[in-house]
C-alpha positions, 0 to 999 in steps of 0.5 A: 016452821015459822022464823024464830024472833020477835015480831019487830025482828021479823018485821026488820028482817022482812023489810030488809029482804024487800029493799035488797029484792027491790034494788036486785030488780032494778039492776037487773032491768039496768043490765038488760037495758044497757045490754040491749035485751029489750023489746025492739022499738024501745025508744026511751032508754035513758029515761028507762035507766033513769027510772030504774036507778031511782028505784035503786037508790030509793030501796037502798036509802029506805033500807039504810034508814030502817038500819040507821034507826031501828037495827044493825042487820 
């Protein structure tokens, strides 16, 4: 069965879910890096964490912007 709601609501909800998933993926990678659960020989741990933090911040900002302009979910 398809999700109920207008196409606008469905698009909004799909984007929110995507941004949440993007943020969670970045957090998982950061946690793995901080716990040392990475492939041996990984040399740029700070750069990798910085990159994942940027992805997390970008996902959170997109979600906040979407909510601010187009909805309250």
